[in-house]
N, C-alpha and C positions, 0 to 999 in steps of 0.2 A: 359764555359761553368764562372761563374760571382763567386762570398762570400759576396751574401748578402742574411745576414741571421736572415736579416727581412722577410724575402719570403718564408723562411722551413713551414712555418705550413698554406700558404699562395696557397690555387692552380695555381693559377692564376700567384704570382708571381715563382712556379717551373716553370708554362710551356716560361713563357719568360724567365727564365734562359736557357732551354736547344732553346729559339729560334722556335716552335712553339705554334700554335694555337690551334693545329686538339688534344682536350685527347688520346685520343688512336697513335699518333702518337709519343706526347711525352713521354707516358708507356711505347712505344714499342724502342722509345731510350733510357731513362734514366735503363731497363736491358739491353740496350751494354753497354751504361756508367760501368752499377757498376759493365762488364763479364769484361769490360776491366783493370778495376781495380781493380780482382781478379787476371789478368794472366797480364795483365802485366812484360815484363822481365825488372831488374834489375841487374847491370852487375860493379861488384865493384872489382881492382885489387887492390890488397894490395903488393907491395914488399919492401927489405930491403937487409942488407947482413944479412949473417945466426948471428943466435942469438942475431938480433933484436928484437923479442916478434912475426913474423908474424903468425906460425900458432894460435901461445895462441892468440889473436888480433877474429883471425874470429874466433875462438872456441866461444869467450866471445860473440864476437857477434852474434852467432846459441846459443849462453844458451848451451852452452857443453861442458862439463868441459874435458881438459887434458888425462884424463883416462880414459873419456870414446870411447866405440867403436867404433864408428864413426864421431872422431874428424881428425883434421889436425894432420899428428903427427905432435909433436914438438926435439925441441936437440936444444945444442951450436956451431953441424956441420949446413954448408947446409946438410937440408933432403931433397929443393924440388927440379929436377931432373929436370922437365917442370913445366909450368902451370898444373895447379892441378884445377879443378873447385869443388867446397863443396858445395850443395843443403842447406838453411834455412833449418829448419826438419818439421816446421810447414807453413813453407812460399817457398814453391818447384823452387816459380819464384823471388825470395831474390837468385844468384849464387854469390859467395869470390871465386876468382882465386889468389889461394897463388902459385905467378909469382920465381921463380929461382933471387936471387939479382942480379943487374946488373957487369957486369963484369970481374962474376965466369969466368972459364975455359973457358964452352960452351957457352957463352952470352955476346960475350966480343958487351962495349958502343955502338961505333957507326950501330951495326948491332940488339941489345936489340927493338928497339920498333917494328920495323917486322919481329924479331923471336918471340915475344911474342905474338904474333895480334895485335895491337894495337883499330884497329879500331871493339874491337868486347868490349871493358871495356864501360861505362858511366864516369868514372871517378877512378886515383888514392889514392891510400895511401902512401905513401911511408913512413917509420916507421924505428925509430933508436933507440935505448936505451943507446946510450953518446952521440956522436955528430956527427950533420948528416955529409957527406964523399963528398968527388967530385965528385964519382959519381953520386951518391944520387945531387948534383948543374946538376946537365951534363943532367939526367931524367929528373928532375921539364925543364931544359931550352927546352929539342924537345918534349916534351907534350905540354909547352906554343907554341910552332911553329903550333904546328900542334890545337891547339884551344880546345884545351876538358883542365876540374877542374883537376886540382893537390890538394892534402893537406900533410901535413907534421903534423906528428900524435910522437910527444917524448912519448915512451914507458918504460914502467920499472920505473915511477915517484916513487913508491914504495919503491924500489932501495935505489932511492937518497933520500929521508926518514931518510928512517932508517941509512945510514950510517951516518949521520952526523946529530943523536938527542945522540949529546951531550951540549947540551943545547947555545954553541958558537955564531949561524945561529938562529930562532926558522923557520917554516914548510913557512910560503909567501915570507921571504924573500930571503930564497934557489929555490920558483918555478919562482919569478920573475929573481933570476941567471939568472938559466935555458934556461927562460926566449928569455932572452938577449942575454943568447948567444947564443941562434935558430936564432936568428934574424940578429946577426953579419958575424952566419958562412953562413946564405943565400943570403946575399944584392947581388949579382948577381945576382939573380932570381924576385929581383923588393921589392913588398910588399908582402909576404908570407905566406899565413895563416897556422896557427902551432898551435897545441892542446898538453898540456900534458895530458897519461891520467897515466891508473896501467890497465894491461888487466884483470890484479884480483881483481877488485874491483871500474866496473864501476861511482858510487856512490862517485866518489871523484874527482876531481881536471879536468878536460877542456871537457869529454867525453859527458855531457848536451851537451854541445853547441857545440860539433862537429858534434853530430845530429841536432842540430835546421840547424848550417851551409846548411849539406848538404838537407834538408829539404828543403829549401827556395829555391835552388842554384837547382832543380829539377824543373819535369814537375809535377804538380800534381798525376797523376797516378803514380809515381816515387818515392816520396815523398810519397804516403800515403804506397805503399807496407813497401820502406825501413821503419817506424815509425811501424807500423804490426808486422814489423819482430825482433825489438830487446826489448830488454828481460825489465822485472815491474822488477828494480835494488831500488826502491826511489819513494814518492809520489808524486817526480816532472817528475820522465817521466809517474805513470802514469796517471795527470793531460793532461800532451802533447797526448796522446795517444783518452786520455778522450777527449778533443779539437776537433779532427783528427774526431774520428767516429761519432762522432755528425755533423761532415762537410758535412760529407756521407749520414747520416739520409734518406734526401730529396729524393737523387736517389731510396733507396726502398723502399720507402715510395710509390710513386711517378707508378716504377715501378711495387709495388705487382697493385696495382692500376688498373692497365691495366685488372683488372682480373675481372672485370665484367662486361666489355666489353664479357665480351667470351657467350655468349648463352646457355652450356651447364653451370646448376651450380655445377652437381657436380666438374668438367675436372675444373672449375673458383674456385670453394674451394682452389679442392689443389693442383693448382700452385698457389697459393696468401701463402699458406704457406709455398709451397718449397720456396719460396724465401724471407721470411722472417724469417724461419730455417736455410737458409745460411746467411744470414750477422747476425743471433745469434750469430750464432756458430763462421762464422769469429770470432766478439765481443770474444766472449768468447777464443779464441787462444790467442788474440792481447794483451789483458787486465793478459793474465798469467796465469787461473786458470785451463787447459787441465794440463790433471795427470802427462805427462813428464815435465813442469814448475813449477808443485810445487815440482817434487823430486830436480829436480839442485837448487831451489831455497832453499828444505831439509838442502842438503850438500853445500850449500855457509854459510849455516848462524847455518848449526849446529842444528835444529829446526828438530823432528819429524814432516813429513809427513801426522801424521794422526791428527797431533794437528795442522797445519795450512788448511788440511782442515775440522776443528772445525769451522773453520772462518769462512765458509760459510756457510750462512742462508738462502740466496733467494730461491726463487721457482722456476728463472728462470736459476741462474748463476747451482741449482741443475736439471732442469729439463732436460740441457743440457749433463749435469754427469748422469744422466741418459742415455739421447739420446746413449752418446757411448757408453755406457756398462763399464761403474766405479763408483768405489762401494763407496761414500762418504761416512766420519764418521758422518753419519744423518739415521732423516727418513725416509723410501721408499715418492717416492712424484707420481706423475699424468707422466705416460711421455709427452714431448712436444710438442703432438700438444695439445694433452689434453689442458696442458696450455694454450695454444695459443689459446682455444677457451675459457678458461675458462674467461681473463683477451679480449676477444677481437679484438685479434691483424688481425682473418680471422670472419667474419662476411658478412651474407648475403645482403651486399645493392646494393642500385641499383644504387644510384648517386658513380661515379667516385670521383668526392672531396671529399665529404664525407668519402671516401675511406680511399683518400688519409691523410685527416688529420684525420685519428683514427688514423690508420696502424704507419704513421710520432709520436701521441702522444703515441701510448702505445710503439713502438722501444727504444722512447725517455725515458721510466718509464721503460722498462726492461733495459737498459745502465745504467744508470743511477743503477741500484742493484746488478746491476754487479764490476758497477765501486766502490760501498759501502763494498762489498765483499774485492774484493782486497784491500781494502784498509785495511777494516779491517784483513785479512793475512799478509800485510807489519805491519804493529803494533804489530801481537805474531811475527813475523819474525826481529821482532826490528829494520827498515827497516822504522819510521814510521817520523824521524828527516826532 
């Protein structure tokens, strides 16, 4: 697939992007691509010494607090005795693996990659909350030999900032000093990728750069899964999600347009709606408009969840909430199926090109409405700077 966004509203351009001339074959292929996007497995390995904040990092990526009953256990001692998988709450195909620290009694350095089943993971995150140690460097070099990607994450930067909050050094100077120390400490690895973050405030420091780097170095499908799973904590992350969701609207539009080729008009309408509903609900979760994400945002920002829900006003967002049996703090709305009919997202058309164009236009409109709602939610939460 190419990434020529100018072809999005052009049916023949969409066919070309899939390398098909037959509309029926192209639409079936689009549905297969859409299914792959939704089901591709992303395995992220997170390792580091005890107390480095591995579990808190995993919980942050899963949009869970450390106190959540489904969160990875945290502590200053080594709580991870074996490789433990944690699935993302709304994207179960995204799996985060909490690995024991290298060099612990049961995981000797020279056997570590074998013991943790190295081949399972798409890439490694090596976390430290202080200086990267000899074992971290050793692990990176061994991963390098096996031609997989790894990234160094210097966690708990907020603690470093607080510890020197005496006016003698400003924040930017401290960040530069920490970054330089990391590079100096890791010089044996060559030119490592180092990111400074705080798991307790993903808006700050290098987290957005980390996500952008990972996305750019993964396949389209795995990058899509990653960005979908990351919590929306800032306008910048919201815009990143918007760009990614827009990038694949044409696939949903093309997959749904295949239904005009089904002889039975009733089956065609139901199938068309199903594809579009699934895509919209996926967007809804990815943008953080679902109940669980709103509750987490409420806890992080100390804003009542009812106040956050009041910011959700678009018919599309409210209809999805209604379909999910969530009671929004707003007047009742039609079912999502009725809304799709009223917005002509599923109409009786005979021409596949018209169906594609119609679906693409309305999906784009629906996504923009949800984006607008999430901007309002972030504003209410005080995260719109």
